[in-house]
C-alpha positions as CSV (number, residue, x, y, z in Angstrom):
1,M,50.8,127.2,-157.2
2,P,50.8,130.5,-155.3
3,L,53.6,133.0,-155.8
4,P,56.5,132.6,-153.3
5,L,55.6,135.6,-151.1
6,A,51.8,135.0,-151.2
7,G,50.5,135.8,-147.7
8,I,53.3,138.2,-146.8
9,R,52.1,141.7,-145.9
10,V,54.4,144.7,-146.5
11,L,53.9,148.2,-145.2
12,D,55.6,150.4,-147.7
13,C,56.3,153.6,-145.9
14,S,58.9,154.8,-148.5
15,S,58.7,157.4,-151.2
16,V,60.1,158.3,-154.6
17,V,62.2,155.5,-156.2
18,M,64.4,153.3,-154.0
19,G,62.0,152.0,-151.4
20,P,59.0,151.8,-153.7
21,Y,61.0,149.8,-156.2
22,A,62.0,147.3,-153.4
23,A,58.3,147.0,-152.4
24,R,57.2,146.5,-156.0
25,L,59.7,143.6,-156.4
26,L,58.1,142.0,-153.3
27,A,54.6,142.6,-154.8
28,D,55.7,141.0,-158.0
29,Q,56.6,137.9,-156.0
30,G,53.2,137.8,-154.4
31,A,53.4,140.0,-151.3
32,E,50.4,142.1,-150.4
33,V,51.8,145.7,-150.3
34,L,50.1,148.6,-148.6
35,K,51.7,151.9,-149.5
36,V,51.6,154.5,-146.7
37,E,51.6,158.0,-148.1
38,P,51.4,161.4,-146.5
39,P,48.1,163.3,-147.0
40,E,49.5,165.1,-150.0
41,G,50.7,161.8,-151.6
42,D,54.1,160.6,-152.7
43,V,55.9,163.5,-154.4
44,L,56.6,161.2,-157.4
45,R,52.9,161.2,-158.2
46,R,53.5,164.7,-159.6
47,A,56.8,164.0,-161.5
48,G,57.4,163.1,-165.1
49,Q,54.9,162.5,-167.9
50,G,51.6,161.8,-166.3
51,G,53.3,160.2,-163.2
52,A,54.7,157.3,-165.3
53,M,57.5,156.5,-162.9
54,F,55.1,156.4,-159.9
55,A,52.8,154.1,-161.9
56,H,55.6,151.6,-162.7
57,L,57.0,151.7,-159.2
58,N,53.7,151.3,-157.4
59,R,51.7,149.0,-159.6
60,G,49.9,146.2,-157.7
61,K,49.9,148.0,-154.4
62,R,47.1,149.5,-152.3
63,A,47.5,152.8,-150.5
64,V,46.5,154.6,-147.3
65,A,47.1,158.2,-146.5
66,L,48.5,158.8,-142.9
67,D,50.0,161.8,-141.3
68,L,52.7,160.1,-139.3
69,K,53.6,163.3,-137.6
70,A,50.2,163.3,-135.9
71,P,49.3,161.0,-133.0
72,E,46.3,159.6,-134.9
73,G,48.6,158.7,-137.8
74,K,51.1,157.0,-135.6
75,A,48.3,155.0,-133.9
76,T,46.9,153.8,-137.2
77,L,50.4,152.8,-138.4
78,R,50.9,150.8,-135.2
79,R,47.6,148.9,-135.8
80,L,48.6,148.1,-139.3
81,A,52.0,147.0,-138.1
82,E,50.4,144.4,-135.8
83,G,49.3,142.4,-138.9
84,A,52.3,143.1,-141.1
85,D,55.3,141.0,-141.8
86,V,57.6,143.8,-143.2
87,L,57.8,147.5,-142.9
88,L,60.0,149.4,-145.5
89,H,61.2,153.0,-145.4
90,N,63.9,155.1,-146.9
91,M,64.3,157.8,-144.3
92,R,67.4,158.9,-142.4
93,A,67.6,157.2,-139.0
94,D,66.6,160.2,-137.0
95,A,63.5,160.9,-139.1
96,A,62.5,157.2,-138.9
97,A,62.8,157.3,-135.1
98,R,60.7,160.4,-134.8
99,L,57.9,158.8,-136.8
100,G,58.1,155.5,-134.9
101,L,59.4,153.5,-137.9
102,T,61.9,151.4,-135.9
103,R,61.9,147.9,-134.5
104,D,62.2,149.2,-131.0
105,A,59.0,151.3,-131.4
106,L,57.0,148.5,-132.9
107,R,58.5,145.4,-131.2
108,E,55.7,145.2,-128.6
109,A,53.0,145.5,-131.3
110,N,54.5,142.8,-133.4
111,P,57.7,141.0,-132.4
112,R,57.9,139.2,-135.7
113,L,57.9,142.4,-137.7
114,I,60.9,143.0,-140.0
115,V,61.8,146.7,-140.3
116,A,64.0,147.4,-143.3
117,G,65.4,150.8,-144.0
118,A,67.3,152.1,-147.0
119,V,69.5,155.0,-145.9
120,G,72.0,157.2,-147.6
121,Y,75.1,156.4,-145.5
122,G,75.6,153.7,-142.9
123,A,75.2,154.5,-139.2
124,G,78.4,155.3,-137.3
125,G,80.1,157.1,-140.2
126,P,80.6,160.9,-140.5
127,Y,78.2,161.1,-143.4
128,A,75.3,159.3,-141.6
129,T,73.1,162.3,-141.2
130,R,73.6,163.7,-144.8
131,P,70.8,163.7,-147.3
132,A,71.3,161.3,-150.2
133,Y,69.9,161.2,-153.7
134,D,70.7,159.1,-156.8
135,D,72.9,161.8,-158.4
136,L,74.9,162.3,-155.2
137,I,75.5,158.6,-154.7
138,Q,76.6,158.2,-158.4
139,A,79.2,160.9,-157.6
140,A,80.3,159.8,-154.2
141,S,80.7,156.1,-155.1
142,G,83.1,156.9,-158.0
143,L,80.7,156.1,-160.8
144,A,80.6,159.7,-162.2
145,D,84.4,159.8,-162.2
146,V,84.7,156.5,-164.0
147,M,82.1,157.6,-166.6
148,G,84.2,160.7,-167.2
149,R,87.5,158.8,-167.5
150,A,86.0,156.5,-170.1
151,S,84.5,159.3,-172.2
152,P,86.4,161.3,-174.8
153,D,86.0,164.7,-173.1
154,G,87.0,163.4,-169.6
155,E,84.2,165.2,-167.8
156,P,82.5,163.4,-164.9
157,R,78.8,162.5,-165.7
158,Y,75.8,160.6,-164.4
159,V,74.2,157.6,-165.9
160,P,70.8,158.8,-167.1
161,L,68.9,156.4,-164.9
162,T,68.0,156.4,-161.3
163,L,70.6,153.6,-161.1
164,S,71.8,153.8,-157.5
165,D,68.2,154.0,-156.3
166,R,67.2,150.9,-158.2
167,V,70.4,148.9,-157.4
168,V,69.9,149.6,-153.7
169,G,66.2,148.8,-154.0
170,I,67.1,145.4,-155.3
171,Q,69.5,144.9,-152.4
172,L,66.8,146.0,-150.0
173,A,64.3,143.5,-151.4
174,Q,66.9,140.7,-151.2
175,A,67.7,141.6,-147.6
176,V,64.0,141.4,-146.7
177,T,63.6,138.0,-148.3
178,A,66.7,136.8,-146.4
179,A,65.2,138.1,-143.1
180,L,61.9,136.4,-143.9
181,F,63.7,133.1,-144.4
182,A,65.6,133.5,-141.2
183,R,62.4,134.2,-139.3
184,E,60.8,131.0,-140.7
185,R,63.7,129.0,-139.3
186,G,62.7,130.1,-135.8
187,G,63.9,133.6,-135.5
188,E,61.9,136.7,-134.6
189,G,61.7,139.9,-136.6
190,A,64.8,141.9,-137.5
191,E,65.9,145.4,-138.2
192,I,67.9,145.9,-141.5
193,E,69.8,148.9,-142.7
194,V,70.9,149.0,-146.3
195,P,73.1,152.1,-147.1
196,M,73.1,153.6,-150.6
197,F,76.8,154.8,-150.5
198,E,78.3,151.6,-149.3
199,T,76.1,149.4,-151.6
200,F,76.8,151.3,-154.7
201,A,80.5,151.7,-153.9
202,D,80.7,147.9,-153.8
203,L,79.2,147.8,-157.3
204,V,81.8,150.3,-158.7
205,L,84.8,148.9,-156.8
206,G,84.0,145.3,-157.8
207,D,85.0,146.3,-161.4
208,H,87.4,149.1,-160.8
209,L,89.4,148.6,-157.7
210,G,91.7,146.5,-159.9
211,G,95.3,146.2,-158.8
212,L,94.7,148.3,-155.7
213,S,92.8,145.2,-154.3
214,F,96.2,143.9,-153.2
215,D,99.0,144.9,-150.9
216,P,101.4,145.5,-152.4
217,P,99.3,146.8,-155.4
218,Q,99.3,144.6,-158.5
219,G,98.7,147.6,-160.8
220,G,96.4,150.6,-160.8
221,A,92.7,151.1,-160.5
222,H,90.1,150.5,-163.3
223,Y,89.4,147.5,-165.5
224,P,91.1,148.5,-168.8
225,R,88.6,146.9,-171.2
226,L,85.8,148.9,-169.7
227,M,87.8,152.2,-169.7
228,T,88.8,152.6,-173.4
229,P,86.7,155.3,-175.1
230,Q,86.5,152.8,-178.0
231,R,84.2,150.7,-175.9
232,R,80.9,152.0,-177.2
233,P,78.3,151.1,-179.8
234,Y,79.9,151.0,-183.2
235,R,78.8,153.1,-186.1
236,T,77.6,151.2,-189.1
237,R,76.8,152.4,-192.6
238,D,73.2,153.2,-191.6
239,G,73.2,153.3,-187.8
240,H,74.9,151.7,-184.8
241,I,75.4,148.2,-183.4
242,A,76.7,146.6,-180.2
243,V,79.4,144.0,-180.8
244,L,81.5,142.2,-178.1
245,L,84.4,140.1,-179.4
246,Y,85.2,138.6,-176.0
247,N,87.3,135.5,-176.5
248,D,89.9,134.3,-179.0
249,A,87.2,132.3,-180.9
250,H,85.1,135.4,-181.4
251,W,88.1,137.5,-182.7
252,R,89.2,134.8,-185.1
253,R,85.7,134.2,-186.5
254,F,85.1,137.9,-187.0
255,F,88.4,138.5,-188.8
256,R,88.0,135.4,-190.9
257,A,84.5,136.5,-191.9
258,V,85.8,139.9,-193.1
259,G,88.8,138.3,-194.9
260,R,91.4,139.7,-192.5
261,E,92.4,136.7,-190.4
262,A,96.0,136.8,-191.7
263,E,96.3,140.4,-190.5
264,M,95.0,139.5,-187.0
265,E,97.5,136.6,-186.7
266,A,100.4,138.8,-187.8
267,D,99.7,141.7,-185.4
268,P,100.8,141.0,-181.8
269,R,98.3,143.6,-180.7
270,L,95.4,141.5,-182.0
271,R,96.7,137.9,-182.0
272,D,95.9,136.9,-178.4
273,H,94.2,138.0,-175.2
274,A,97.3,139.5,-173.7
275,G,98.1,141.6,-176.7
276,R,94.5,142.9,-177.0
277,T,94.4,143.6,-173.2
278,A,97.5,145.8,-173.6
279,N,96.1,147.5,-176.7
280,F,92.3,147.7,-176.3
281,H,92.2,151.2,-177.9
282,H,93.8,149.9,-181.1
283,A,91.9,146.6,-181.2
284,Y,88.5,148.1,-180.6
285,G,89.2,151.0,-182.9
286,L,90.0,148.6,-185.8
287,V,86.8,146.7,-185.2
288,G,85.0,150.0,-185.4
289,E,86.6,150.8,-188.7
290,I,85.5,147.5,-190.2
291,L,81.9,147.7,-188.9
292,A,81.5,151.1,-190.5
293,G,81.6,149.5,-193.9
294,R,78.2,147.6,-193.8
295,G,74.7,148.2,-192.7
296,T,73.4,147.2,-189.2
297,A,71.0,144.5,-190.4
298,E,73.7,142.9,-192.6
299,W,76.0,142.8,-189.6
300,L,73.4,141.3,-187.3
301,D,72.6,138.5,-189.7
302,L,76.3,137.7,-190.2
303,L,77.4,137.9,-186.6
304,C,74.5,136.1,-185.1
305,G,75.0,133.4,-187.7
306,L,78.6,133.0,-186.4
307,D,77.5,133.0,-182.7
308,I,79.4,136.3,-182.2
309,P,77.8,138.4,-179.5
310,A,75.9,141.3,-181.1
311,A,72.7,143.3,-180.6
312,P,70.9,146.3,-182.1
313,V,71.1,149.7,-180.3
314,N,67.4,150.0,-179.5
315,S,65.6,153.2,-178.6
316,V,63.0,153.2,-175.8
317,E,60.4,153.4,-178.6
318,A,61.9,150.4,-180.4
319,L,61.5,148.3,-177.2
320,L,57.8,148.6,-177.5
321,E,57.9,146.7,-180.8
322,D,60.7,144.3,-180.0
323,P,59.7,140.9,-181.2
324,H,61.4,139.0,-178.4
325,L,59.8,141.1,-175.7
326,R,56.4,140.6,-177.3
327,A,57.0,136.8,-177.7
328,V,57.8,136.3,-174.0
329,G,54.8,138.4,-172.8
330,Y,57.0,141.1,-171.4
331,W,54.4,143.9,-171.9
332,R,51.4,144.0,-169.7
333,E,48.4,146.4,-169.6
334,A,46.0,147.5,-166.8
335,A,43.0,149.8,-166.8
336,M,43.7,153.0,-164.9
337,P,41.2,154.7,-162.6
338,D,40.9,157.7,-165.0
339,G,39.8,155.4,-167.9
340,G,43.2,155.2,-169.5
341,T,45.5,152.2,-169.8
342,L,48.9,151.6,-168.1
343,R,51.5,149.8,-170.2
344,S,54.1,148.3,-167.9
345,T,56.5,145.4,-167.7
346,A,56.1,141.8,-166.5
347,P,57.6,140.7,-163.2
348,V,61.3,139.8,-163.6
349,G,61.8,136.0,-163.7
350,H,59.4,133.1,-164.2
351,W,58.3,130.6,-161.6
352,A,57.7,127.2,-163.1
353,G,54.2,125.9,-162.5
354,Q,52.9,129.2,-161.3
355,E,50.3,131.2,-163.1
356,E,51.4,134.9,-163.2
357,A,49.0,137.4,-161.6
358,P,47.5,140.0,-163.9
359,L,49.0,143.5,-163.9
360,R,47.2,145.7,-161.4
361,P,47.4,149.5,-161.6
362,P,48.9,151.8,-159.0
363,P,46.6,153.0,-156.3
364,A,44.8,156.3,-156.6
365,L,45.7,159.0,-154.0
366,P,43.6,158.0,-150.9
367,G,41.9,160.3,-148.5
368,N,43.2,161.2,-145.1
369,G,43.0,157.9,-143.4
370,D,39.4,157.1,-144.6
371,E,40.6,154.1,-146.5
372,E,42.5,152.4,-143.6
373,I,42.8,148.7,-144.5
374,A,42.2,146.4,-141.5
375,W,44.9,143.8,-141.2
376,T,44.2,141.3,-138.4
377,S,47.0,140.8,-135.9
378,R,48.9,137.6,-136.3
């Protein structure tokens, strides 16, 4: 069976992380993706260790170099758009309009084309023309503040991932597949705007708007269990471990296993969900004290045997050797144009009855339009 997006053609006119990630997700599901780069190439080609992020974000794509500020580049893009299903970009609205990356500019060439743009801030708001990057969105959405409030020093901080770029990239890919489905039901193309600020604010507020969700308020902001500084990987005798005692059964099994069930039953701060919710700092702190008394491997054997949620605290290096990831075929390899090998991850999710396509490397930097790929108009 073919992959679900086999036959769908995507013009990826985006750069850096957010748009390329969305396009890569579509490629993982079978779409044919043509990355449109400026003559000097996507700036991410020159970032990081050997362009690793670029390689992961753009695997399985082809590329063409076009100067979209020049009439010839615009004309080539228009020809490519005639045979495409989707055009992705992550430019501010005024820049996209200047380069002709709008539904209005391309409707005559291809009325079935879906134009999907990820922007920093939604049109119509006072921030609409501002630049947006991952760090800025983590700050503006409330995430950096939440991170600070939950940390011992109280200082706002960023998650060390391009998290908002990737979350919004997922949302952009989902919006594209929804638009493709609507088009198959008899519609034409569509123009989609996915704003970073609003999308990521929804992610933060879903957990932390809390009692402010209601009028009158039913309490303050923030989900208490997520905010205690004690919510962190626990130190063991020889390392760290992640443990989540989530329901009453987990708590009772844990305290019974360490011979302290009577203490739990006698302490109203531990005995039930309501008591623990009001005293997360004490409850999690006590668990931390207990876990410090044994080694990580001993705890993992014990807790997994009791069906208590637990996991090791892996490093990036450890993931390369993780037995589960190896067993499920998570790691893939592809030959790079320079003779080296790219190690990357498998597409997310498995489609029953479909043979997964082999990993293909990212495209080499193309020449200035010489490698134009002919897509027939449909």
